[in-house]
C-alpha positions, 0 to 999 in steps of 0.5 A: 310602397308594397307591404307584406305580412308575414308569419313563421308556425307549425304546422300538423301534416297528418300521414294516418288518424294516429300520426302527423309530422310538424311542417315549419311553414309561413304565410304570407301576403303580399299587397301587390299580390292582393287577392292571394296568399301563400304558404311556403313548406319548408320541408327539409329540401332545399327547395320549399314547397309555396302553394298560393292561392285566394286570400278568400278561400281563407278567410272563409275556411276558417269558417266553413268547408270551402273550396274545390279541386285542389285546394280545400279549407275547412275548421275543425277540432283536434283534441279540443284545440280549433285547427283549419284543416288545408286538403292540398292535391297535386299531381305530385300527391295530396297532402292534408294540414293542420295550423292552429286556428287562432294563429290563421285567424290572427294573421289573417285578420292582420291582412284583412287590416292592411287590405280590407276585403273589396278594396283589393283591386285598388292594390293592384296598380291599374290605373297606373300600369294603363296610365304608362301603357297611355302615354307611350302610345301618345308617344308612338303616335306623335313619332316623327315618320313614323311611315313605313318604308314600303320597301319593309313592309311589301304590298300582298301579291306585289 
């Protein structure tokens, strides 16, 4: 059984220092993908845009500037409000988004209660998957007549 922690919120897409527009978004965390957070932007199109990046990056970004490359996150104040800024870069363009720090922090806290830091590996199901693979391998080894007829795999140079 997998748990999903979601939060709908309105972000601000910063167009210039004087202008921004609201962007409805959904933050999603799934225990079957325990290292990642998913941010889906509903930008008025039929196809929402989803960005996926490390939960750890967002957790750290609530407190201090972090990240490099495609995703950077940092806390700041805008008009006296605490916000978390996220800069996204892709081949299609760049975006600077502001989210209310309290809403992001509360949602992150919920994800950290569901999967505490350092326990992500326990939620990957690696042991279960490995056991299934080993069971298949053991079954294949026990398969009767596991020799292939020689005409299907002719000797090199024959």
